[in-house]
DRENKOL-917884 format. One record per residue (C-alpha): residue in one letter; x negated, y, z negated. Coordinates in nm, 4 decimals. Layout:
BEGIN
REC type        X        Y        Z
REC    A        X        Y        Z
...
// end
This chain:
BEGIN
REC type        X        Y        Z
REC    X  -4.3744   0.8946   4.3014
REC    X  -4.3137   0.7991   3.9367
REC    X  -4.4332   0.4652   3.7951
REC    X  -4.5327   0.3048   3.4629
REC    X  -4.8507   0.1456   3.3278
REC    X  -4.8165  -0.0917   3.0312
REC    X  -5.0299  -0.0550   2.7174
REC    X  -5.0473  -0.2494   2.3927
REC    X  -4.8588  -0.0879   2.1051
REC    X  -4.9791  -0.1276   1.7445
REC    X  -4.7673  -0.3492   1.5199
REC    X  -4.6126  -0.2002   1.3191
REC    X  -4.6192   0.1221   1.5141
REC    X  -4.6296   0.4697   1.3606
REC    X  -4.2921   0.6399   1.3324
REC    X  -4.4124   0.9100   1.5694
REC    X  -4.6256   0.6968   1.7996
REC    X  -4.4697   0.9198   2.0620
REC    X  -4.5227   1.2057   2.0981
REC    X  -4.8106   1.2246   1.8467
REC    X  -5.0061   0.9475   2.0210
REC    X  -5.0130   1.1169   2.3612
REC    X  -5.3681   1.2566   2.3147
REC    X  -5.4875   0.8961   2.2685
REC    X  -5.2891   0.7641   2.5647
REC    X  -5.3583   1.0351   2.8220
REC    X  -5.7147   1.0866   2.9389
REC    X  -5.8362   1.4451   2.9043
REC    X  -5.5477   1.5578   2.6836
REC    X  -5.7382   1.5283   2.3544
REC    X  -5.9605   1.8211   2.2649
REC    X  -6.3361   1.7552   2.2508
REC    X  -6.5053   1.6778   1.9174
REC    X  -6.1859   1.5619   1.7473
REC    X  -6.0795   1.2314   1.5985
REC    X  -5.7429   1.0679   1.5499
REC    X  -5.5981   1.0211   1.2031
REC    X  -5.3184   0.8066   1.0677
REC    X  -5.1056   0.8405   0.7543
REC    X  -5.0090   0.5090   0.5961
REC    X  -4.8713   0.3846   0.2657
REC    X  -5.0047   0.1220   0.0268
REC    X  -4.7929  -0.1269  -0.1655
REC    X  -4.8291   0.1009  -0.4701
REC    X  -4.6647   0.3854  -0.2792
REC    X  -4.9739   0.6023  -0.2319
REC    X  -4.9989   0.7820   0.1019
REC    X  -5.3457   0.7735   0.2591
REC    X  -5.5009   0.9236   0.5676
REC    X  -5.7575   0.7307   0.7716
REC    X  -5.9580   0.7999   1.0862
REC    X  -5.9526   0.5629   1.3794
REC    X  -6.1277   0.5673   1.7148
REC    X  -5.9196   0.4842   2.0241
REC    X  -6.0593   0.2094   2.2416
REC    X  -6.3215   0.3651   2.4727
REC    X  -6.1870   0.1874   2.7809
REC    X  -5.8539   0.3629   2.7445
REC    X  -5.6698   0.0417   2.8283
REC    X  -5.5563  -0.0196   2.4697
REC    X  -5.5879   0.3191   2.2958
REC    X  -5.4624   0.1928   1.9576
REC    X  -5.6520  -0.1359   1.9404
REC    X  -5.8877   0.0009   1.6722
REC    X  -5.6109   0.1493   1.4547
REC    X  -5.5461  -0.1378   1.2123
REC    X  -5.9090  -0.2613   1.1951
REC    X  -6.0158   0.0889   1.0875
REC    X  -5.7577   0.0907   0.8095
REC    X  -5.8141  -0.2702   0.6995
REC    X  -6.1852  -0.2066   0.6662
REC    X  -6.1158   0.0533   0.3965
REC    X  -5.8151  -0.0872   0.2090
REC    X  -5.6626  -0.4280   0.1530
REC    X  -5.3369  -0.3114  -0.0069
REC    X  -5.1771  -0.1572   0.3019
REC    X  -4.8019  -0.2020   0.3174
REC    X  -4.7503  -0.2872   0.6822
REC    X  -4.3729  -0.2837   0.6439
REC    X  -4.3773   0.0820   0.5402
REC    X  -4.3699   0.3680   0.7923
REC    X  -4.7030   0.5020   0.9084
REC    X  -4.7525   0.8198   1.1054
REC    X  -5.0166   0.9636   1.3333
REC    X  -5.1689   1.2657   1.1656
REC    X  -5.3369   1.5826   1.2846
REC    X  -5.6478   1.5681   1.4981
REC    X  -5.9523   1.7366   1.3511
REC    X  -6.2846   1.6897   1.1765
REC    X  -6.3530   1.3444   1.0314
REC    X  -6.2315   1.3277   0.6710
REC    X  -6.4303   1.2181   0.3674
REC    X  -6.4218   0.8660   0.2259
REC    X  -6.2660   0.7518  -0.0996
REC    X  -5.9168   0.7616  -0.2452
REC    X  -5.7157   0.7997  -0.5619
REC    X  -5.3646   0.7096  -0.6719
REC    X  -5.0873   0.9476  -0.7723
REC    X  -5.0602   0.9309  -1.1496
REC    X  -4.7185   0.8188  -1.2728
REC    X  -4.6101   0.9403  -1.6160
REC    X  -4.2422   0.8486  -1.5945
REC    X  -4.0836   0.7251  -1.9185
REC    X  -3.7406   0.5678  -1.9454
REC    X  -3.4751   0.7946  -2.0982
REC    X  -3.1938   0.6369  -2.2964
REC    X  -2.9951   0.9156  -2.4610
REC    X  -2.7443   1.1285  -2.2650
REC    X  -2.8789   1.4592  -2.1301
REC    X  -2.8143   1.7949  -2.2928
REC    X  -2.5749   2.0095  -2.0911
REC    X  -2.8373   2.2813  -2.0374
REC    X  -3.1345   2.0486  -1.9784
REC    X  -3.1646   2.1013  -1.6025
REC    X  -3.4642   2.1386  -1.3755
REC    X  -3.4589   2.2519  -1.0114
REC    X  -3.7304   2.1496  -0.7665
REC    X  -3.8014   2.3169  -0.4308
REC    X  -4.0098   2.1335  -0.1686
REC    X  -4.0912   2.3907   0.0997
REC    X  -4.3564   2.6132   0.2553
REC    X  -4.4367   2.9741   0.1737
REC    X  -4.3010   2.9925  -0.1821
REC    X  -4.4146   3.3303  -0.3186
REC    X  -4.3330   3.2330  -0.6761
REC    X  -4.4998   3.5535  -0.8026
REC    X  -4.2290   3.7750  -0.6468
REC    X  -4.0970   4.0165  -0.9140
REC    X  -3.7450   3.8941  -0.8360
REC    X  -3.8377   3.5605  -0.9935
REC    X  -3.9404   3.7035  -1.3295
REC    X  -3.7324   3.6509  -1.6400
REC    X  -3.5510   3.9733  -1.7213
REC    X  -3.7046   4.1576  -2.0137
REC    X  -3.9931   3.9121  -2.0465
REC    X  -4.2751   4.0959  -1.8676
REC    X  -4.4584   3.8624  -1.6306
REC    X  -4.2741   3.5526  -1.7485
REC    X  -4.1691   3.3544  -1.4397
REC    X  -3.8573   3.1508  -1.3602
REC    X  -4.0950   2.8943  -1.2088
REC    X  -4.2061   2.6562  -1.4832
REC    X  -4.4510   2.4887  -1.2464
REC    X  -4.5933   2.5311  -0.8987
REC    X  -4.8025   2.2778  -0.7107
REC    X  -4.9017   2.1673  -0.3645
REC    X  -4.9657   1.8493  -0.1746
REC    X  -5.3375   1.8532  -0.1199
REC    X  -5.5555   1.6260   0.0912
REC    X  -5.8087   1.4943  -0.1581
REC    X  -6.0392   1.2006  -0.0832
REC    X  -5.8266   1.0980   0.2151
REC    X  -5.5014   1.0981   0.0166
REC    X  -5.2304   1.3574  -0.0253
REC    X  -5.1887   1.4150  -0.3978
REC    X  -4.9936   1.6676  -0.5998
REC    X  -5.1946   1.9313  -0.7852
REC    X  -5.0184   2.1932  -0.9969
REC    X  -5.1114   2.5294  -1.1458
REC    X  -5.1222   2.5642  -1.5209
REC    X  -4.8703   2.7868  -1.7014
REC    X  -5.1514   3.0348  -1.7670
REC    X  -5.2361   3.0475  -1.3951
REC    X  -4.8702   3.1110  -1.3088
REC    X  -4.8629   3.4074  -1.5487
REC    X  -5.1834   3.5398  -1.3907
REC    X  -5.0240   3.5210  -1.0450
REC    X  -4.7205   3.7141  -1.1673
REC    X  -4.9464   3.9926  -1.2946
REC    X  -5.1424   4.0361  -0.9680
REC    X  -5.0648   4.1926  -0.6317
REC    X  -4.9355   3.9954  -0.3358
REC    X  -5.2629   4.0306  -0.1414
REC    X  -5.4724   3.9141  -0.4376
REC    X  -5.2422   3.6190  -0.4905
REC    X  -5.2803   3.5054  -0.1313
REC    X  -5.6567   3.4857  -0.1718
REC    X  -5.6257   3.3058  -0.5038
REC    X  -5.3722   3.0571  -0.3667
REC    X  -5.5796   2.9703  -0.0600
REC    X  -5.8867   2.9209  -0.2804
REC    X  -5.6851   2.6689  -0.4817
REC    X  -5.5016   2.5118  -0.1873
REC    X  -5.6967   2.5489   0.1412
REC    X  -5.4013   2.4106   0.3409
REC    X  -5.1606   2.6781   0.2156
REC    X  -4.9488   2.8520   0.4801
REC    X  -5.0470   3.1822   0.3147
REC    X  -5.4042   3.1389   0.4423
REC    X  -5.5622   3.2792   0.7565
REC    X  -5.5291   3.0001   1.0093
REC    X  -5.5813   3.0339   1.3822
REC    X  -5.5367   3.4012   1.4768
REC    X  -5.3206   3.5183   1.1886
REC    X  -5.1615   3.3920   0.8658
REC    X  -4.8627   3.1683   0.9271
REC    X  -4.6800   3.3572   0.6518
REC    X  -4.7812   3.7201   0.6933
REC    X  -4.7551   4.0028   0.4374
REC    X  -4.4226   4.1809   0.4708
REC    X  -4.3029   3.8750   0.6637
REC    X  -4.0317   3.6187   0.6118
REC    X  -4.1338   3.3155   0.4047
REC    X  -3.8920   3.0231   0.4152
REC    X  -3.9736   2.8934   0.0665
REC    X  -3.9281   3.2361  -0.0936
REC    X  -3.5860   3.2748   0.0699
REC    X  -3.4869   2.9280  -0.0513
REC    X  -3.5922   3.0087  -0.4081
REC    X  -3.3831   3.3261  -0.4110
REC    X  -3.0798   3.1430  -0.2730
REC    X  -3.1160   2.8757  -0.5433
REC    X  -3.1289   3.1387  -0.8164
REC    X  -2.8197   3.3146  -0.6752
REC    X  -2.6038   3.0245  -0.7992
REC    X  -2.8206   2.8484  -1.0594
REC    X  -2.7591   2.8795  -1.4349
REC    X  -2.9815   3.1213  -1.6280
REC    X  -3.1295   2.8311  -1.8271
REC    X  -3.2432   2.6377  -1.5189
REC    X  -3.6174   2.6011  -1.4748
REC    X  -3.7688   2.6108  -1.1244
REC    X  -4.0522   2.3954  -0.9921
REC    X  -4.2088   2.4584  -0.6522
REC    X  -4.4054   2.2135  -0.4372
REC    X  -4.5840   2.3576  -0.1335
REC    X  -4.6238   2.1476   0.1809
REC    X  -4.9578   2.1518   0.3699
REC    X  -4.9832   2.3359   0.6979
REC    X  -5.1169   2.0289   0.8846
REC    X  -4.7879   1.8497   0.8212
REC    X  -4.5703   2.1502   0.9027
REC    X  -4.7364   2.1754   1.2432
REC    X  -4.6199   1.8289   1.3352
REC    X  -4.4026   1.8785   1.6423
REC    X  -4.1805   1.5713   1.6117
REC    X  -4.1103   1.5381   1.2399
REC    X  -4.3008   1.2108   1.2245
REC    X  -4.5628   1.3276   0.9771
REC    X  -4.3023   1.4932   0.7577
REC    X  -4.0977   1.1738   0.7611
REC    X  -4.3974   0.9800   0.6354
REC    X  -4.4629   1.2415   0.3681
REC    X  -4.1108   1.2922   0.2297
REC    X  -4.1250   1.0105  -0.0236
REC    X  -4.4654   1.1093  -0.1598
REC    X  -4.3516   1.4752  -0.1799
REC    X  -4.0474   1.3810  -0.3893
REC    X  -4.2604   1.1587  -0.6138
REC    X  -4.5246   1.4302  -0.6551
REC    X  -4.2615   1.6881  -0.7492
REC    X  -4.0928   1.4600  -1.0027
REC    X  -4.4265   1.3801  -1.1674
REC    X  -4.5065   1.7535  -1.1707
REC    X  -4.1783   1.8195  -1.3533
REC    X  -4.2434   1.5375  -1.6008
REC    X  -4.5921   1.6639  -1.6829
REC    X  -4.4558   2.0149  -1.7344
REC    X  -4.1899   1.8821  -1.9713
REC    X  -4.4606   1.6961  -2.1638
REC    X  -4.6729   2.0090  -2.1898
REC    X  -4.3825   2.2260  -2.3102
REC    X  -4.2490   1.9841  -2.5710
REC    X  -3.9364   1.8722  -2.3811
REC    X  -4.0508   1.5123  -2.3388
REC    X  -3.8033   1.3485  -2.5756
REC    X  -3.5969   1.0360  -2.5256
REC    X  -3.3082   1.2166  -2.3575
REC    X  -3.2197   1.2024  -1.9924
REC    X  -3.2292   1.5255  -1.7960
REC    X  -3.0872   1.6532  -1.4710
REC    X  -3.3188   1.7236  -1.1778
REC    X  -3.1906   1.8825  -0.8564
REC    X  -3.4414   1.8790  -0.5687
REC    X  -3.3978   2.0964  -0.2591
REC    X  -3.5765   1.9861   0.0579
REC    X  -3.4429   2.2207   0.3249
REC    X  -3.5785   2.0439   0.6323
REC    X  -3.4134   1.8291   0.8964
REC    X  -3.4967   1.6368   1.2126
REC    X  -3.2982   1.5315   1.5162
REC    X  -3.2915   1.1687   1.6268
REC    X  -3.1058   0.8522   1.5467
REC    X  -2.9402   0.6290   1.4706
REC    X  -2.7066   0.8303   1.2486
REC    X  -2.5645   0.5383   1.0527
REC    X  -2.8013   0.5356   0.7556
REC    X  -3.0439   0.2820   0.9038
REC    X  -3.2979   0.5229   1.0535
REC    X  -3.6616   0.4469   0.9851
REC    X  -3.8112   0.6787   0.7276
REC    X  -3.5049   0.6782   0.5017
REC    X  -3.6047   0.3594   0.3214
REC    X  -3.9000   0.5075   0.1350
REC    X  -3.7119   0.8235   0.0432
REC    X  -3.4087   0.6354  -0.0851
REC    X  -3.6355   0.3909  -0.2694
REC    X  -3.7983   0.6774  -0.4592
REC    X  -3.4584   0.8110  -0.5642
REC    X  -3.3514   0.4677  -0.6897
REC    X  -3.6789   0.4271  -0.8791
REC    X  -3.6304   0.7482  -1.0771
REC    X  -3.2638   0.6801  -1.1377
REC    X  -3.3623   0.3539  -1.3048
REC    X  -3.6043   0.5553  -1.5204
REC    X  -3.3190   0.7649  -1.6563
REC    X  -3.3601   1.0800  -1.4484
REC    X  -3.0349   1.2217  -1.3126
REC    X  -3.1895   1.3099  -0.9763
REC    X  -3.0040   1.4589  -0.6795
REC    X  -3.1690   1.5490  -0.3496
REC    X  -3.0041   1.8334  -0.1557
REC    X  -3.0528   1.8489   0.2240
REC    X  -2.9129   2.0657   0.5078
REC    X  -2.7070   1.9087   0.7830
REC    X  -2.9087   2.0976   1.0474
REC    X  -2.8739   2.4018   1.2756
REC    X  -2.8408   2.2300   1.6145
REC    X  -2.4717   2.2759   1.7004
REC    X  -2.5374   2.5119   1.9951
REC    X  -2.8828   2.3867   2.0947
REC    X  -2.7776   2.1096   2.3383
REC    X  -2.9992   1.8493   2.1754
REC    X  -2.7586   1.5535   2.1791
REC    X  -2.5965   1.3648   2.4666
REC    X  -2.3874   1.0513   2.5013
REC    X  -2.3916   0.8561   2.8277
REC    X  -2.1322   0.6046   2.9423
REC    X  -2.1807   0.3655   3.2329
REC    X  -2.2816   0.5471   3.5495
REC    X  -2.3302   0.8868   3.3828
REC    X  -2.6430   1.1022   3.3869
REC    X  -2.7686   1.4107   3.2077
REC    X  -3.0143   1.6843   3.2946
REC    X  -3.3185   1.7437   3.0725
REC    X  -3.4520   2.0958   3.1249
REC    X  -3.8266   2.1275   3.0601
REC    X  -3.9671   2.4801   3.0840
REC    X  -4.2901   2.6062   3.2445
REC    X  -4.5833   2.7478   3.0455
REC    X  -4.5013   2.5133   2.7558
REC    X  -4.7951   2.4118   2.5340
REC    X  -4.6033   2.1471   2.3387
REC    X  -4.4909   1.7939   2.4141
REC    X  -4.1230   1.7380   2.4988
REC    X  -3.9622   1.4168   2.3774
REC    X  -3.6254   1.2434   2.4173
REC    X  -3.5106   0.9575   2.1951
REC    X  -3.2528   0.7120   2.3327
REC    X  -3.0662   0.4479   2.1310
REC    X  -2.8548   0.1852   2.3059
REC    X  -2.7471  -0.1764   2.2761
REC    X  -3.0164  -0.4424   2.3093
REC    X  -2.8394  -0.6222   2.5970
REC    X  -2.7517  -0.3092   2.7940
REC    X  -2.9154  -0.2357   3.1284
REC    X  -3.2299  -0.0283   3.1242
REC    X  -3.2487   0.3492   3.1458
REC    X  -3.3410   0.5377   3.4579
REC    X  -3.5370   0.8599   3.4851
REC    X  -3.5961   1.1060   3.7689
REC    X  -3.8596   1.3821   3.7755
REC    X  -3.7650   1.7282   3.9036
REC    X  -3.6690   1.6938   4.2701
REC    X  -3.7349   1.3185   4.2657
REC    X  -3.5383   0.9947   4.2759
REC    X  -3.4312   0.7770   3.9827
REC    X  -3.6758   0.5075   3.8707
REC    X  -3.5931   0.2279   3.6277
REC    X  -3.7705   0.2537   3.2908
REC    X  -3.9184  -0.0830   3.1799
REC    X  -3.6585  -0.2545   2.9603
REC    X  -3.9022  -0.4752   2.7703
REC    X  -4.0226  -0.3545   2.4274
REC    X  -4.3658  -0.1994   2.4468
REC    X  -4.5679   0.1083   2.5312
REC    X  -4.6180   0.2534   2.8802
REC    X  -4.7865   0.5494   3.0412
REC    X  -4.5791   0.7580   3.2828
REC    X  -4.7680   0.8098   3.6090
REC    X  -4.6712   1.0817   3.8577
REC    X  -4.8783   1.1161   4.1770
REC    X  -5.1499   0.8949   4.0212
REC    X  -5.1806   1.1171   3.7119
REC    X  -5.0711   1.0137   3.3606
REC    X  -4.8305   1.2818   3.2333
REC    X  -4.6422   1.1091   2.9522
REC    X  -4.5447   0.7914   2.7750
REC    X  -4.2497   0.5588   2.7137
REC    X  -4.2137   0.3495   2.3982
REC    X  -3.9347   0.0966   2.3428
REC    X  -3.8812  -0.1019   2.0231
REC    X  -3.6031  -0.3194   1.8798
REC    X  -3.3917  -0.1833   1.5928
REC    X  -3.2079  -0.4168   1.3550
REC    X  -3.1856  -0.6908   1.6126
REC    X  -2.8941  -0.5529   1.8192
REC    X  -3.0200  -0.2116   1.9339
REC    X  -3.3276  -0.0679   2.0974
REC    X  -3.4854   0.2745   2.0739
REC    X  -3.6728   0.4309   2.3632
REC    X  -3.8783   0.7461   2.3315
REC    X  -3.9852   0.9358   2.6415
REC    X  -4.2569   1.1964   2.5803
REC    X  -4.4109   1.4356   2.8314
REC    X  -4.7415   1.6177   2.7926
REC    X  -4.7212   2.0007   2.7933
REC    X  -4.6425   2.1793   3.1184
REC    X  -4.9319   2.4201   3.0560
REC    X  -5.2975   2.3820   2.9596
REC    X  -5.5803   2.6122   2.8522
REC    X  -5.8621   2.3858   2.9704
REC    X  -5.9416   2.2686   3.3250
REC    X  -5.8662   1.9143   3.4444
REC    X  -5.6083   1.8565   3.1693
REC    X  -5.2938   1.6768   3.2911
REC    X  -4.9715   1.8750   3.2835
REC    X  -4.6129   1.7549   3.3207
REC    X  -4.3856   1.8744   3.6021
REC    X  -4.1415   2.1352   3.4735
REC    X  -3.7819   2.1760   3.5792
REC    X  -3.4744   1.9541   3.5562
REC    X  -3.5564   1.5935   3.4741
REC    X  -3.2607   1.3524   3.4818
REC    X  -3.1726   1.0517   3.2664
REC    X  -2.9114   0.7864   3.3443
REC    X  -2.7889   0.4621   3.1897
REC    X  -2.5958   0.1770   3.3523
REC    X  -2.4832   0.0406   3.0144
REC    X  -2.1643   0.1073   2.8209
REC    X  -2.3041   0.3714   2.5836
REC    X  -2.6326   0.5363   2.4991
REC    X  -2.7028   0.8166   2.2509
REC    X  -2.9807   1.0631   2.3346
REC    X  -3.1501   1.3244   2.1180
REC    X  -3.4217   1.5757   2.1962
REC    X  -3.6819   1.5834   1.9206
REC    X  -3.7377   1.9473   1.8295
REC    X  -4.0791   2.0538   1.9520
REC    X  -4.1251   2.3961   1.7961
REC    X  -4.1899   2.4553   1.4276
REC    X  -4.2604   2.8209   1.3543
REC    X  -4.6020   2.7199   1.2206
REC    X  -4.7927   2.7006   1.5484
REC    X  -5.1704   2.7019   1.5312
REC    X  -5.1846   2.9624   1.8083
REC    X  -4.8672   3.1717   1.8497
REC    X  -4.9986   3.3108   2.1784
REC    X  -4.9587   2.9669   2.3364
REC    X  -4.5794   2.9300   2.3527
REC    X  -4.4111   2.6079   2.2489
REC    X  -4.0767   2.6080   2.4241
REC    X  -3.7909   2.3750   2.3336
REC    X  -3.6235   2.1695   2.6045
REC    X  -3.2494   2.0982   2.6223
REC    X  -2.9822   1.8799   2.7854
REC    X  -2.7659   2.0144   3.0691
REC    X  -2.4209   1.9219   3.2009
REC    X  -2.1955   2.1530   3.4049
REC    X  -1.8992   2.0436   3.1884
REC    X  -2.0559   2.1708   2.8652
REC    X  -1.8574   2.4523   2.7005
REC    X  -2.0808   2.7168   2.5496
REC    X  -1.7823   2.9256   2.4344
REC    X  -1.4243   2.8490   2.3451
REC    X  -1.1167   3.0047   2.5069
REC    X  -1.1487   3.3111   2.2812
REC    X  -1.5062   3.3781   2.3937
REC    X  -1.6575   3.2657   2.0620
REC    X  -1.9258   2.9964   2.0210
REC    X  -1.7516   2.6609   2.0607
REC    X  -1.7474   2.4528   1.7413
REC    X  -1.6162   2.1255   1.8838
REC    X  -1.6351   1.9101   2.1946
REC    X  -1.3449   1.9783   2.4292
REC    X  -1.2894   1.9558   2.8081
REC    X  -1.2580   2.2644   3.0256
REC    X  -0.9011   2.1652   3.1097
REC    X  -0.6667   1.9051   2.9547
REC    X  -0.7348   1.5650   3.1056
REC    X  -1.0836   1.6517   3.2290
REC    X  -1.3728   1.4375   3.1041
REC    X  -1.5856   1.5586   2.8179
REC    X  -1.9366   1.6848   2.8752
REC    X  -2.2044   1.4231   2.8174
REC    X  -2.3843   1.6926   2.6134
REC    X  -2.2195   1.6654   2.2736
REC    X  -2.1988   1.8533   1.9458
REC    X  -2.0976   1.5555   1.7363
REC    X  -2.4009   1.3513   1.6436
REC    X  -2.6286   1.6566   1.6485
REC    X  -2.6994   1.6453   1.2742
REC    X  -3.0330   1.5847   1.1047
REC    X  -3.1223   1.2164   1.0828
REC    X  -3.1715   1.2688   0.7074
REC    X  -2.8037   1.3640   0.6817
REC    X  -2.7076   1.0093   0.7805
REC    X  -2.8201   0.8631   0.4469
REC    X  -2.5488   0.6818   0.2520
REC    X  -2.7379   0.7075  -0.0780
REC    X  -2.5175   0.8623  -0.3482
REC    X  -2.8080   1.0691  -0.4825
REC    X  -2.8391   1.2632  -0.1551
REC    X  -2.6115   1.5666  -0.1029
REC    X  -2.5836   1.6972   0.2535
REC    X  -2.4708   2.0585   0.2937
REC    X  -2.3240   2.2596   0.5798
REC    X  -2.2746   2.6349   0.6121
REC    X  -1.9288   2.7868   0.6524
REC    X  -1.8155   3.1359   0.7427
REC    X  -1.5946   3.3595   0.5332
REC    X  -1.2800   3.1964   0.6711
REC    X  -1.4001   2.8539   0.5670
REC    X  -1.4731   2.7363   0.9220
REC    X  -1.8111   2.5754   1.0024
REC    X  -2.0774   2.8222   1.1074
REC    X  -2.1407   2.8286   1.4831
REC    X  -2.4878   2.6794   1.4321
REC    X  -2.4015   2.4099   1.1723
REC    X  -2.4491   2.0619   1.3159
REC    X  -2.1912   1.7855   1.3203
REC    X  -2.2189   1.4229   1.2118
REC    X  -2.1047   1.1384   1.4415
REC    X  -1.7341   1.1497   1.5366
REC    X  -1.7312   1.5252   1.4864
REC    X  -1.7434   1.5096   1.1086
REC    X  -1.9038   1.7844   0.9032
REC    X  -2.0934   1.7459   0.5774
REC    X  -1.8995   1.6737   0.2579
REC    X  -2.0533   1.9747   0.0799
REC    X  -2.0119   2.3226   0.2256
REC    X  -2.1279   2.6658   0.1154
REC    X  -2.0607   3.0170   0.2400
REC    X  -2.3481   3.2606   0.2812
REC    X  -2.1149   3.5586   0.2752
REC    X  -1.9495   3.5467  -0.0660
REC    X  -2.1069   3.7299  -0.3575
REC    X  -2.3745   3.8801  -0.1325
REC    X  -2.5518   4.1771  -0.2971
REC    X  -2.5009   4.5234  -0.1550
REC    X  -2.7284   4.6065   0.1389
REC    X  -2.7868   4.9546  -0.0049
REC    X  -2.9976   4.8046  -0.2834
REC    X  -3.2558   4.6575  -0.0483
REC    X  -3.5523   4.7615   0.1585
REC    X  -3.4191   4.5950   0.4718
REC    X  -3.6350   4.4565   0.7518
REC    X  -3.3884   4.3380   1.0184
REC    X  -3.4630   4.0488   1.2526
REC    X  -3.2400   4.0308   1.5583
REC    X  -2.8677   4.1078   1.5301
REC    X  -2.7262   4.2214   1.1987
REC    X  -2.5851   3.8809   1.1202
REC    X  -2.6463   3.6628   0.8201
REC    X  -2.7434   3.7331   0.4656
REC    X  -3.0309   3.9541   0.3476
REC    X  -3.2935   3.7315   0.1857
REC    X  -3.6250   3.7957   0.0139
REC    X  -3.9072   3.7991   0.2636
REC    X  -4.2244   3.7267   0.0724
REC    X  -4.4012   3.8613  -0.2350
REC    X  -4.2400   4.2066  -0.2314
REC    X  -3.9001   4.3753  -0.2003
REC    X  -3.8605   4.3569   0.1780
REC    X  -3.5599   4.1608   0.2954
REC    X  -3.4637   3.9989   0.6228
REC    X  -3.1424   3.8877   0.7849
REC    X  -3.1193   3.5102   0.7825
REC    X  -2.8607   3.2380   0.8250
REC    X  -2.8663   2.8608   0.8467
REC    X  -2.7699   2.5413   0.6738
REC    X  -3.0969   2.5507   0.4811
REC    X  -2.9764   2.8661   0.3013
REC    X  -2.6420   2.6990   0.2366
REC    X  -2.8137   2.3924   0.0919
REC    X  -3.0243   2.6160  -0.1345
REC    X  -2.7149   2.7880  -0.2724
REC    X  -2.5518   2.4468  -0.3196
REC    X  -2.8569   2.3201  -0.5090
REC    X  -2.8164   2.6032  -0.7593
REC    X  -2.4460   2.5305  -0.7898
REC    X  -2.5053   2.1581  -0.8477
REC    X  -2.7540   2.2460  -1.1217
REC    X  -2.4827   2.4427  -1.2987
REC    X  -2.2252   2.1619  -1.2923
// end
């Protein structure tokens, strides 16, 4: 029997209250000797991290959240997104603000005065491929920094030009040790049972840098900003959403300081293209999603300061992953949750405020109505708490409901686990959009504990088209038949929904100009305005030491700090190539 137990939700609530708050809500789920942490933003724009202790009774697990923060700071911006952070050892006290050195630029930019920023993880900037030809150890990267947790705040800290040259002169193994000594949260470090970015392995940031340089002008200067591993391990994107604005600000300030140090800090404007090749599922996809406000505000701020700033983002790789569904009145959809899964599985539903409530059925069980009042609830199955439901109002006329289940597997005794199998969701209203929040990252703390993605199921869903190829659009099996409730349109990254003119969203296309089989679609089946092929102008395979991964599909990209290359494809690679092209315009 499935039922719900109401709790008190914090106001305002963290963007990722579910699923990140499950260890606070579910007794026994949290690991011993850990504390809960919360990211939040001040009115000045600084992003802080603070510990809080859930209420010992368990009745109101977040009742001590705001008092813990208010006791330390009085300038908290409660209208800004906050996000539950990683659980771990209690952090140190104190705090410091991100230094702003922006100066207004009045004169037009020089045609060759362009900087390219890369916000990513695993940027082996010392790779010989990134050295200036004929200039010894001189590097195409003018600066390299990382977001570092210092005195309870994430701040940007960059290497000096001398340190960059020293990295370019050392071996890959020596550089890993040096980088981790400088940035303990680097993905190059030994965390858990092995490094998250292994030697002779594929590093996402390194591949992005090479793709940028494949289309960028020779005069463009690169700037890398490394993201911390604690944020990359976030399973829902909530922490990353809270960190995006501060990452962009930190990178811009890093570029400005570098220009000051190298004598390019004159009164002229300059062009800055920033690649942030990450995306998250969810909604709504109309430009009003929470988390976009801070990011768009940062872009507007720098535009007013005379920086020609463009942010380049991928549309997402979810076209075939069955992560989006659209329900009309009386329709239902299956939600397949796998066994032996050590990660939370979460569905986000957006519907009209006055529509009837959702219904949910556990595997083999009957439908039960989900509470339609805004608030936070535990999901109880057979007298055991196995998940949570959180409903909040959006923009007055819509509501968002998140349904999160605890993992279906556990490594400790007496830890609650969720039933695996086919859950079902139904809606008696006119329309409801559903997204599965991706719950695997590639940066797991323990790769031997699998984190398996869930997906939506409908017998009418077409995996392949009539030619046996991956289907690129939503179409019925036969003319006149209803469409599958599992949809491709609306599967794009929530970041791709921004209407800000400084944000460029990129999709990947094949050699014939058609969208790649993995490239997501915006609402109404629209693709991104900017497209890029990964096949044109690809270097000859004979010139590479090739380490293949899976089928021989995709482009060969740099793996890490050496010459090894790997097959890769995706809209992130397309967005990287587009960033280089935009820099050359």
